[in-house]
MIVOZA-947256 format. One record per residue: x, y, z of N, C-alpha, C in turn. Coordinates in steps of 0.02 Angstrom, whole numbers, padded with zeros to 5 digits. Example, Ala and Ser with C-alpha at 12.3 -4.5 7.8 and 13.67 -1.06 7.14 Angstrom:
2
<<00660,-00284,00390>,<00615,-00225,00390>,<00660,-00165,00390>>
<<00642,-00112,00354>,<00684,-00053,00357>,<00645,00002,00394>>
This chain:
188
<<02478,-07574,00236>,<02532,-07546,00197>,<02516,-07475,00175>>
<<02457,-07464,00146>,<02440,-07397,00122>,<02428,-07350,00181>>
<<02400,-07375,00235>,<02389,-07332,00294>,<02456,-07308,00321>>
<<02505,-07353,00323>,<02572,-07334,00347>,<02603,-07281,00302>>
<<02590,-07288,00237>,<02615,-07238,00189>,<02589,-07169,00207>>
<<02524,-07163,00217>,<02494,-07098,00233>,<02515,-07074,00303>>
<<02522,-07120,00350>,<02545,-07101,00417>,<02615,-07070,00415>>
<<02656,-07095,00370>,<02726,-07071,00367>,<02731,-06997,00352>>
<<02680,-06967,00324>,<02681,-06895,00309>,<02667,-06852,00370>>
<<02640,-06883,00422>,<02626,-06849,00485>,<02584,-06786,00477>>
<<02533,-06790,00434>,<02487,-06733,00425>,<02414,-06753,00435>>
<<02400,-06818,00442>,<02332,-06842,00445>,<02314,-06870,00513>>
<<02250,-06865,00529>,<02224,-06900,00587>,<02209,-06972,00565>>
<<02201,-07016,00613>,<02184,-07085,00598>,<02117,-07089,00560>>
<<02069,-07047,00579>,<02004,-07047,00546>,<02010,-07023,00473>>
<<02052,-06973,00460>,<02061,-06949,00392>,<02090,-07004,00348>>
<<02139,-07040,00374>,<02170,-07094,00335>,<02119,-07150,00322>>
<<02083,-07170,00373>,<02034,-07223,00365>,<01981,-07204,00314>>
<<01957,-07143,00317>,<01907,-07120,00269>,<01933,-07118,00198>>
<<01994,-07095,00190>,<02023,-07089,00123>,<02038,-07157,00093>>
<<02065,-07202,00133>,<02084,-07269,00108>,<02022,-07305,00081>>
<<01965,-07292,00109>,<01903,-07324,00086>,<01884,-07303,00015>>
<<01912,-07248,-00010>,<01897,-07224,-00077>,<01937,-07261,-00131>>
<<01988,-07298,-00110>,<02030,-07334,-00158>,<01997,-07398,-00180>>
<<02006,-07415,-00243>,<01982,-07478,-00271>,<02041,-07521,-00289>>
<<02034,-07586,-00277>,<02087,-07633,-00293>,<02086,-07647,-00368>>
<<02145,-07651,-00398>,<02151,-07667,-00469>,<02213,-07710,-00479>>
<<02206,-07763,-00518>,<02263,-07805,-00538>,<02282,-07788,-00609>>
<<02346,-07783,-00621>,<02371,-07777,-00689>,<02419,-07834,-00701>>
<<02417,-07860,-00762>,<02464,-07913,-00781>,<02526,-07881,-00810>>
<<02579,-07920,-00811>,<02641,-07897,-00842>,<02626,-07871,-00912>>
<<02653,-07813,-00928>,<02646,-07778,-00992>,<02581,-07738,-00999>>
<<02535,-07743,-00950>,<02475,-07701,-00952>,<02495,-07628,-00939>>
<<02450,-07582,-00959>,<02463,-07511,-00952>,<02418,-07480,-00899>>
<<02446,-07435,-00859>,<02406,-07396,-00813>,<02382,-07333,-00849>>
<<02426,-07302,-00888>,<02410,-07243,-00929>,<02450,-07249,-00993>>
<<02419,-07232,-01048>,<02453,-07230,-01112>,<02466,-07158,-01133>>
<<02520,-07147,-01169>,<02534,-07081,-01197>,<02473,-07060,-01238>>
<<02453,-06998,-01230>,<02396,-06971,-01266>,<02330,-06976,-01229>>
<<02328,-07015,-01175>,<02268,-07020,-01133>,<02273,-06971,-01075>>
<<02217,-06952,-01047>,<02217,-06912,-00987>,<02222,-06957,-00926>>
<<02261,-06936,-00878>,<02269,-06974,-00816>,<02222,-06944,-00764>>
<<02171,-06981,-00746>,<02120,-06957,-00698>,<02119,-06997,-00634>>
<<02174,-07031,-00620>,<02178,-07071,-00559>,<02251,-07079,-00538>>
<<02258,-07094,-00474>,<02324,-07108,-00445>,<02320,-07176,-00413>>
<<02374,-07214,-00417>,<02376,-07280,-00388>,<02431,-07284,-00335>>
<<02418,-07325,-00285>,<02468,-07344,-00237>,<02489,-07415,-00256>>
<<02553,-07426,-00266>,<02577,-07492,-00288>,<02586,-07537,-00227>>
<<02544,-07588,-00223>,<02550,-07638,-00169>,<02605,-07688,-00187>>
<<02604,-07709,-00250>,<02656,-07755,-00274>,<02665,-07743,-00349>>
<<02724,-07759,-00373>,<02739,-07751,-00444>,<02788,-07694,-00457>>
<<02811,-07693,-00518>,<02859,-07642,-00541>,<02831,-07611,-00604>>
<<02838,-07545,-00609>,<02815,-07508,-00667>,<02872,-07469,-00698>>
<<02865,-07455,-00762>,<02912,-07411,-00794>,<02873,-07355,-00827>>
<<02903,-07296,-00828>,<02876,-07239,-00865>,<02921,-07230,-00926>>
<<02889,-07225,-00984>,<02929,-07216,-01044>,<02892,-07171,-01094>>
<<02931,-07149,-01143>,<02904,-07109,-01198>,<02939,-07132,-01261>>
<<02910,-07113,-01317>,<02941,-07130,-01382>,<02976,-07067,-01407>>
<<03041,-07073,-01421>,<03080,-07017,-01444>,<03059,-06998,-01516>>
<<03078,-06938,-01539>,<03062,-06918,-01608>,<03090,-06968,-01660>>
<<03143,-07003,-01641>,<03173,-07052,-01687>,<03137,-07119,-01684>>
<<03088,-07125,-01639>,<03050,-07187,-01633>,<03076,-07236,-01581>>
<<03124,-07215,-01540>,<03151,-07259,-01488>,<03109,-07256,-01425>>
<<03102,-07312,-01393>,<03066,-07320,-01331>,<03116,-07303,-01275>>
<<03105,-07248,-01238>,<03151,-07224,-01188>,<03120,-07231,-01118>>
<<03148,-07275,-01078>,<03126,-07283,-01008>,<03162,-07230,-00967>>
<<03125,-07190,-00930>,<03158,-07139,-00890>,<03145,-07146,-00815>>
<<03101,-07191,-00795>,<03085,-07196,-00724>,<03057,-07265,-00709>>
<<03071,-07290,-00650>,<03040,-07351,-00625>,<03002,-07335,-00562>>
<<02948,-07371,-00549>,<02909,-07364,-00488>,<02903,-07433,-00456>>
<<02910,-07433,-00390>,<02913,-07495,-00352>,<02858,-07496,-00299>>
<<02848,-07554,-00266>,<02797,-07557,-00213>,<02806,-07502,-00161>>
<<02749,-07479,-00136>,<02744,-07424,-00087>,<02758,-07356,-00118>>
<<02754,-07351,-00184>,<02759,-07287,-00220>,<02690,-07269,-00246>>
<<02681,-07205,-00260>,<02621,-07183,-00296>,<02637,-07186,-00370>>
<<02585,-07197,-00409>,<02593,-07204,-00482>,<02542,-07160,-00517>>
<<02565,-07117,-00560>,<02521,-07075,-00601>,<02563,-07040,-00653>>
<<02531,-07020,-00707>,<02562,-06974,-00753>,<02547,-06906,-00722>>
<<02592,-06884,-00680>,<02578,-06828,-00635>,<02561,-06763,-00672>>
<<02598,-06748,-00724>,<02584,-06685,-00760>,<02514,-06688,-00792>>
<<02495,-06745,-00819>,<02428,-06752,-00847>,<02375,-06748,-00792>>
<<02390,-06779,-00736>,<02343,-06779,-00680>,<02328,-06708,-00656>>
<<02380,-06666,-00649>,<02368,-06599,-00622>,<02343,-06550,-00675>>
<<02360,-06561,-00738>,<02338,-06513,-00790>,<02274,-06533,-00825>>
<<02259,-06598,-00825>,<02202,-06622,-00864>,<02218,-06632,-00937>>
<<02280,-06621,-00956>,<02302,-06630,-01026>,<02319,-06704,-01038>>
<<02328,-06721,-01101>,<02347,-06789,-01118>,<02417,-06805,-01091>>
<<02427,-06866,-01073>,<02492,-06888,-01047>,<02544,-06890,-01102>>
<<02605,-06871,-01085>,<02661,-06874,-01132>,<02703,-06937,-01119>>
<<02679,-06978,-01072>,<02716,-07039,-01053>,<02667,-07097,-01051>>
<<02696,-07157,-01050>,<02658,-07218,-01041>,<02684,-07251,-00978>>
<<02638,-07276,-00936>,<02656,-07311,-00875>,<02636,-07384,-00884>>
<<02687,-07428,-00883>,<02676,-07498,-00899>,<02700,-07542,-00842>>
<<02660,-07593,-00827>,<02681,-07644,-00778>,<02734,-07688,-00810>>
<<02790,-07697,-00776>,<02841,-07743,-00803>,<02842,-07807,-00763>>
<<02793,-07814,-00718>,<02780,-07876,-00683>,<02705,-07875,-00666>>
<<02678,-07930,-00645>,<02610,-07929,-00620>,<02607,-07881,-00562>>
<<02551,-07845,-00556>,<02548,-07792,-00506>,<02480,-07789,-00473>>
<<02480,-07770,-00409>,<02419,-07756,-00371>,<02421,-07682,-00353>>
<<02367,-07647,-00369>,<02363,-07576,-00357>,<02302,-07559,-00315>>
<<02307,-07503,-00280>,<02249,-07471,-00249>,<02242,-07405,-00285>>
<<02184,-07394,-00317>,<02174,-07338,-00363>,<02120,-07292,-00336>>
<<02133,-07226,-00340>,<02084,-07176,-00321>,<02075,-07126,-00378>>
<<02013,-07107,-00390>,<01997,-07060,-00443>,<02013,-06988,-00423>>
<<02029,-06947,-00472>,<02046,-06877,-00461>,<01988,-06839,-00428>>
<<01927,-06852,-00449>,<01871,-06815,-00420>,<01861,-06831,-00346>>
<<01878,-06892,-00325>,<01875,-06910,-00254>,<01928,-06872,-00214>>
<<01987,-06865,-00244>,<02040,-06827,-00211>,<02021,-06754,-00205>>
<<01994,-06726,-00258>,<01974,-06655,-00257>,<01918,-06643,-00206>>
<<01872,-06689,-00201>,<01817,-06682,-00153>,<01843,-06683,-00081>>
<<01886,-06731,-00066>,<01911,-06737,00003>,<01960,-06680,00019>>
<<01993,-06653,-00032>,<02039,-06597,-00022>,<02002,-06536,00007>>
<<01940,-06528,-00012>,<01901,-06471,00012>,<01873,-06482,00082>>
<<01879,-06543,00107>,<01853,-06559,00173>,<01905,-06550,00228>>
<<01969,-06551,00210>,<02021,-06548,00261>,<02085,-06516,00233>>
<<02114,-06471,00271>,<02176,-06439,00251>,<02234,-06490,00248>>
<<02228,-06545,00285>,<02281,-06596,00285>,<02295,-06622,00215>>
<<02242,-06628,00174>,<02251,-06655,00106>,<02286,-06605,00062>>
<<02273,-06541,00072>,<02309,-06490,00035>,<02383,-06492,00053>>
<<02399,-06499,00116>,<02469,-06506,00138>,<02501,-06568,00108>>
<<02464,-06624,00109>,<02489,-06686,00081>,<02506,-06678,00007>>
<<02459,-06649,-00031>,<02471,-06640,-00103>,<02529,-06593,-00117>>
<<02539,-06544,-00074>,<02597,-06500,-00080>,<02661,-06540,-00070>>
<<02661,-06584,-00021>,<02720,-06626,-00008>,<02734,-06672,-00068>>
<<02681,-06702,-00094>,<02689,-06747,-00152>,<02717,-06708,-00212>>
<<02690,-06647,-00224>,<02715,-06606,-00279>,<02789,-06589,-00269>>
<<02808,-06574,-00207>,<02878,-06559,-00193>,<02921,-06620,-00205>>
<<02898,-06679,-00185>,<02936,-06741,-00196>,<02944,-06754,-00271>>
<<02891,-06743,-00309>,<02895,-06753,-00381>,<02946,-06707,-00412>>
<<02946,-06644,-00390>,<02995,-06596,-00415>,<03066,-06618,-00398>>
<<03077,-06638,-00336>,<03144,-06659,-00315>,<03167,-06720,-00353>>
<<03121,-06766,-00365>,<03138,-06826,-00404>,<03156,-06808,-00475>>
<<03118,-06763,-00505>,<03133,-06740,-00573>,<03201,-06705,-00576>>
<<03213,-06662,-00527>,<03277,-06627,-00525>,<03335,-06677,-00517>>
<<03327,-06726,-00474>,<03379,-06777,-00464>,<03392,-06814,-00529>>
<<03338,-06831,-00565>,<03346,-06868,-00628>,<03382,-06825,-00680>>
<<03365,-06761,-00684>,<03399,-06717,-00732>,<03474,-06713,-00715>>
<<03490,-06702,-00652>,<03561,-06700,-00633>,<03596,-06766,-00645>>
<<03560,-06821,-00632>,<03588,-06887,-00643>,<03603,-06896,-00717>>
<<03558,-06876,-00760>,<03569,-06883,-00833>,<03628,-06841,-00856>>
<<03637,-06783,-00826>,<03690,-06738,-00848>,<03757,-06753,-00816>>
<<03757,-06781,-00756>,<03819,-06786,-00719>,<03844,-06857,-00704>>
<<03801,-06906,-00708>,<03822,-06974,-00689>,<03832,-07018,-00750>>
<<03879,-07063,-00742>,<03891,-07113,-00794>,<03839,-07169,-00785>>
<<03835,-07212,-00835>,<03789,-07269,-00831>,<03808,-07313,-00771>>
<<03871,-07320,-00757>,<03894,-07360,-00700>,<03868,-07330,-00635>>
<<03874,-07265,-00628>,<03850,-07231,-00567>,<03775,-07239,-00559>>
<<03738,-07233,-00613>,<03665,-07241,-00611>,<03646,-07313,-00592>>
<<03683,-07361,-00620>,<03671,-07431,-00604>,<03685,-07445,-00531>>
<<03740,-07419,-00506>,<03757,-07429,-00434>,<03703,-07398,-00390>>
<<03677,-07340,-00409>,<03623,-07309,-00371>,<03562,-07354,-00367>>
<<03544,-07385,-00423>,<03488,-07432,-00422>,<03503,-07493,-00378>>
<<03565,-07517,-00382>,<03585,-07574,-00340>,<03579,-07557,-00266>>
<<03598,-07497,-00249>,<03597,-07476,-00178>,<03526,-07462,-00154>>
<<03483,-07436,-00197>,<03416,-07415,-00176>,<03361,-07466,-00188>>
<<03368,-07508,-00237>,<03315,-07557,-00254>,<03344,-07626,-00271>>
<<03389,-07652,-00229>,<03422,-07715,-00248>,<03374,-07774,-00257>>
<<03320,-07776,-00217>,<03274,-07833,-00221>,<03233,-07833,-00286>>
<<03229,-07777,-00320>,<03189,-07773,-00382>,<03232,-07770,-00445>>
<<03294,-07754,-00437>,<03337,-07743,-00496>,<03339,-07804,-00542>>
<<03341,-07863,-00513>,<03345,-07924,-00554>,<03279,-07938,-00591>>
<<03226,-07904,-00571>,<03160,-07916,-00602>,<03147,-07868,-00661>>
<<03190,-07820,-00671>,<03182,-07772,-00726>,<03214,-07802,-00789>>
<<03176,-07810,-00843>,<03206,-07836,-00904>,<03266,-07793,-00926>>
<<03316,-07827,-00951>,<03379,-07792,-00968>,<03370,-07737,-01020>>
<<03326,-07745,-01069>,<03318,-07693,-01120>,<03287,-07630,-01090>>
<<03244,-07636,-01039>,<03217,-07577,-01005>,<03271,-07544,-00962>>
<<03310,-07585,-00929>,<03363,-07559,-00886>,<03416,-07524,-00928>>
<<03435,-07553,-00984>,<03483,-07521,-01029>,<03456,-07455,-01055>>
<<03393,-07453,-01073>,<03361,-07391,-01097>,<03363,-07338,-01043>>
<<03347,-07357,-00982>,<03349,-07310,-00925>,<03419,-07281,-00915>>
<<03469,-07324,-00923>,<03539,-07303,-00913>,<03567,-07266,-00974>>
<<03532,-07271,-01030>,<03555,-07237,-01091>,<03612,-07273,-01126>>
<<03611,-07340,-01120>,<03664,-07381,-01149>,<03634,-07441,-01185>>
<<03677,-07478,-01220>,<03654,-07539,-01253>,<03652,-07597,-01202>>
<<03617,-07650,-01221>,<03616,-07709,-01177>,<03686,-07740,-01170>>
<<03725,-07737,-01223>,<03793,-07764,-01220>,<03834,-07726,-01168>>
<<03829,-07659,-01169>,<03865,-07618,-01121>,<03840,-07634,-01050>>
<<03776,-07642,-01041>,<03747,-07660,-00976>,<03775,-07726,-00951>>
<<03781,-07775,-00995>,<03809,-07840,-00975>,<03880,-07832,-00950>>
<<03920,-07790,-00983>,<03989,-07778,-00960>,<03989,-07746,-00891>>
<<03945,-07697,-00881>,<03941,-07663,-00816>,<03922,-07713,-00761>>
<<03873,-07755,-00775>,<03850,-07803,-00725>,<03905,-07853,-00707>>
<<03947,-07871,-00756>,<04002,-07918,-00742>,<04055,-07885,-00699>>
<<04066,-07820,-00709>,<04118,-07783,-00672>,<04098,-07767,-00601>>
<<04034,-07758,-00589>,<04010,-07736,-00523>,<03985,-07795,-00483>>
<<04013,-07806,-00425>,<03988,-07857,-00380>,<03980,-07827,-00311>>
<<03925,-07841,-00280>,<03911,-07816,-00212>,<03909,-07874,-00164>>
C-alpha cells in the first residue's frame, strides 16, 4: 500500500522506495488517541494504513472546531509545525482505531540529501498541501453546509458513516440538528 503511494508520484526508483519504506515504524493508535497535540512540535509524518483522523483546534471562545479529516492512504502530520519546527496549532486525533507507518523528520532530512527525487517529492507534497488549504478556504467562503456534505459523500462515502456526527457537524459549521435534517434530505 505505501509503496504504491510513493510509486504514484513517478519520481522514485524502486530502490529508493524500498530503502525509504524501511525507515517507517508501525504504530497502532486507538480511537480518540492523538498523533499530535496542539502546543507540541510535530517531528514525524505518518502514512495512514487504516483509520480516520480529524484535525481540530480550539477557537478563542473555547469551541472545538474540526477543519479537516484524513483517511487511509493519506499522509498525516501537523505540516506547518513539521516544516517550521514550531509548536503545532492543531491537534490530530484518531476517530477510529488506526494503523500507521511513521517516519521521523531527521530520517526524511537525511535521505533528502541523498537523492534529488526526495526534494521533488517534498515539493509536490507542499504543493498538494497548499492546494488543499486553498480549496478548504474557498469551500468555507463559497459553499453551503449541504454542498460540503455532498462533497464528502462523493469523495469519501465508505468513511462518512464512521465519522461521529458532532465532528461532522463541526466540520460543516452547523449544529447536529441541522446535520440530521441535511442527511434526511439527501439520498444517494
